[in-house]
N, C-alpha and C positions, 0 to 999 in steps of 0.2 A: 504494500500500500504506500501511496505517496505521503510522506510525513511532512506536515506543515507545523512549524514551531513559531509561535508568537512570542516576542520578547517584550515584556511589560517593564518599561523603565519607571522609576519613581514618579509619582503624579501622572500616571498614564490616563489618557482620555478613555473612559469606560466605553463610550459609544464606539470609538475607533476599534477597540479591542473586541467588542461584541460582534462586529461585522465578520471578521475572519473566523471567529469562534463558531458563529451560526452557520456560515457557508461551508466551512471545512470540517467542523466537528458536530454540527447539529443533525438531528434526525432526518431533515429534508434534503441533505446533500446527496451527491452521486453515490456515496458509499465506498469510494475508492481512496478516501483520504483518512489519515490518522492525525488528530490534532493534539498538540501539547502546548501548555502554557509554561513559560519559564521567565525568570527575572535575573538580575545580576546575582542574587542569592536566593535560594529557596526560602519561602516564607511570605509574610504579609507585604503587600505593595500598596502604598497609598494611591488613590485616584484623585482626579481633579473635581470630583463631585461629592466629596465628603465621606466616603467609605473606603475601606481597605478590601483588597482581594488577596487570595492566597495562591501563590505560584508553587506548584509541587516540585519544580525542577529549577536548577540554577543554570549557569552558562554552558555547562557540559551538554545540555540538550541541543545546543546549536550544532554540535559536531555530528548529530544524527539527522539533521534536517535536510529534506529535499527542497523545501521552500521556507525561507525565513520572512516573517512579517513583523515589521516594527510599527506599532500604532503610535499615534501622536502622544505627546507628553508636554508638560509645562511646569516650571519655566524651561526655556530652551537652552539649557546649559549643555556643553559637550559632555557626553557620557564618559565615565572614567576609563583609563587605559585598558583594563581587562575586558570591558565590554567592546571597545573598538577592536581589540585584537581578536576577540571571538567572532565578531562580524567579518573581519577581513579573512579569517581562517575559513569560515563557512563559504564565503564567496570564492576563495582560492580553490576550494575542492569542488566547485561547480554548483553550489546551491543557488536556487533562484532567490534573489533578494528583492523584497517588496516593502514599501513604506506606505502608510496611510496618513494623510494630513501632515502634521509636523514631525512625524517619524522620519521624514526626509532629512532633518537636521542631524540625526544619528548616522544615517548612511553617508551624508556629506562629510561629517567629522571623521568617519573611517576612511575617507578617500574613495568611496565606491561610486560616487557621482562625478568624479573628475572627468572633464571632457564629454560629459553626457548631458542631454536635455532632461530636465527634471521639473517637477511642479510640487507645490504644496498649497496650503490654504492661501487664498489671495491676500489676506491681511498680513501674512508672514513672508510672502515671497520676496519683498524688498530686503528684509533682514537676512534671508537665506543667501541672496545674491551678494549682499555686502560682506557677509562672513566668509563666503566661499566663491570668490570671483572665478575660480576655475570651473564652476558648474554653470551650465547654460540654463538659467531659471526662466521658465515661461509660466506666468500666472494665468494665462488665458486657456488653460487646459483642464479637463476633468481628470485625465490620467495620461501617462506617457511612458514609453520604454519599450524596447524590443529585446528579446533574448533574456539575459539573466538578471537585469536590473530594471525595476518598474516603480514608479511613484504615482501617488494620487493626490488630488486636491483635498479640500477640507471635508470632514465628516462624511456625508452620504455619498460623496464621490468614491469612497472606499468600497461601497457596494458595487459600483460600476466596475471598478478594477478587479475585485474578487470574482465577479461574474465573468469578466474578460478572461481571467485565469482558468476558470472552469471551461469556458469556450475553447481556449487553447488546448486544454488537456483532453476534453471529451466531446467537443463539437457544439454547434449552435443549439441543437435540439435539447441536449442535456442542460445547457445554461438557461434556455427559455423555459423548460419545465421547472427548474429550480426557481426562476424569477416569478413564475406564476404562483408557486406555493408561498413565496415570500411577499407576494403582492407588490412587486416593484417592476419598473420597466425592464423588458428583456434585454435591451441593448441600447446604450448610448455611446456614440463614438467618442474616443478619448480626446479628439480635437475640438469638442464642443466647449463653449464658454462655461465657466464654473457655476454661474448662477443664471436662473431664468429658463435655460434651455431644457426642454423635455421632449421625449419621444412620443408620448401620448398624453392628451389632456386628461385631467381628472374627471371621473365619471360625474355626470350631471352638469358639467360646464357647457358653455355655449358651443364649443368646438368638438365635443365628444361625439355627437351623432354624425357630424360632417366627416370627421376623421374615420370613423367606423365605415361610413358609406364609401369613402375613397379607398379604403383598404380592400373592400370587396370588389373593386374595379381597377386594380393595378394594371390589368392587361389592356385597359382602354386609355385613350387620350384624356388627360385630366388637366384642366386649366384653372387659373385663379377665378376666372369668370364663371366657370362651371361650378366650382366649389361655392362661390358666392351665391349663385342661384339656389343651390341646395340649402344654404343657410338663410336665404331670404333677405339678403342685404346687398348693397352695391359692392363691386370688386374692391374699391378703395377702402370702404369700411371693413370688409372682410379681411383684407391684407393687414390693416392696422390692428384689428382685434386679434387675429391669429398670431402676429408677431409679438404682441404684448403678452399673450397667454403662453405661447410656446417658446419664445426666445429665439425663433428662427423664422425665415420666410416660408410661405406655403410651398413654393417650388423646391426649396432645399429640403423641407420635411418630406415631400413626396419622393425625391431622389433617394433619401436615406431609407425610406420604407421599401422602395424598389430594390435597393441593394441588399437590404436585409433578407428579402425574399429570394434574391439571386443566391446568396450564401446558403440559405436553407435548401434550395433545390439542388445546388451543386453537391451538397453533403448527402442528401437522402434519396436522390433519384439518379437514373441513368439518362435523363433527358439530354439531347444534344444542346449545345450552347445556343443555337438559333432558336430552338423552342423555348428555352428559358428566357431569352431576351424578349420573345413575343409575350409570354405569360406575365412578365414583370413590367411590360410597357416600355422597354428600352429600345424597341424597334429592330435593331440588327445585332448580330454577333459582334461586329466591330465596335458598335457603341457600348455594348456590355463590357467588352475587354477594356475599352478606354476607361470607363467608370470604375471597374474593379481594380485596375492598375493604380488609379488615383487613390482609391479607398483603402486597398489592402496591399499595394505594391507587389501584386502577383498576377498570374494568368488564371483563367478558369481551370486549366489542367493542373497547374501548380497548387491551386486552392484545394481541388479535389484530392490530390495526392496527399496533402498535408492533413486534411480534416475528415476525409471520407470514412476511414476505418474507425475514427474516434466517435462518430455519430451513430454508428450502427451497433446493435447488440451482437455479441458473438453468436455464431450459428449454432443451432442445437445439434448435439451429437446424434448421429444415426443410431437407431436401435440395433442391438446385436442381432446378427443373422440367426434365423431359426427360432 
């Protein structure tokens, strides 16, 4: 099983820690993770919200981790040398290193973000850049990182990053199923702004019915004017309300939904790229390839090769002969 170890530094943000604990250690997860909580020393760890939690393991647990998650903490002092050494050692042996919110300060202090693009809570991004000029800090992201080091913005953006990790490990269907159980959006691109942007409107809001209507018609031409007619308002009014509620324009939202469906169909079907492009409203295979390259820096074939096996359950064994 993939071993996820969360490192709770003193005055850990309990919400930041609860996210990986729920996703990788909770009963709703994919079932292929083992979750462990550790601290600089086993025992009580103060949180920022007035209670202590108890870490059963110390830093030795990081030596067993396949993924290390550092939740946010406050104040943002550099962790002591033993913590930094343990983080460096975990990264050096190939563990995936992840931070939620201000946990990025610990990864940066260990030198693990040097030369990398990273993010943290928008209120603390300027301080992270000031302390660590060798880090390319971008406050306009929900999460970022490719390969072994990933960082997320504040608080709930940690949900997006952890679901992204599940998607990387097990495919979009597993991540979407988990998101449904947790009642959160299935997928928000890491490059979205830290606040306002949403993939789906809240139920009962003015845009909910229109978005649901559009999702049932992704194979059809959809325009702002058409969406506005469905909402019963003028195109200008619709565009203004949509952007205010969703944090993005209607056409950008539509493109994101089409690409989400492209990913799903590449993972779970054998449909040719031309048919997927038609079903998702992207018109042609060439247009699909262009959008997927921009979105995921890969080709349809490459995406299928990477994610196809992860999204399908293992085949049932044939019954014994006779």
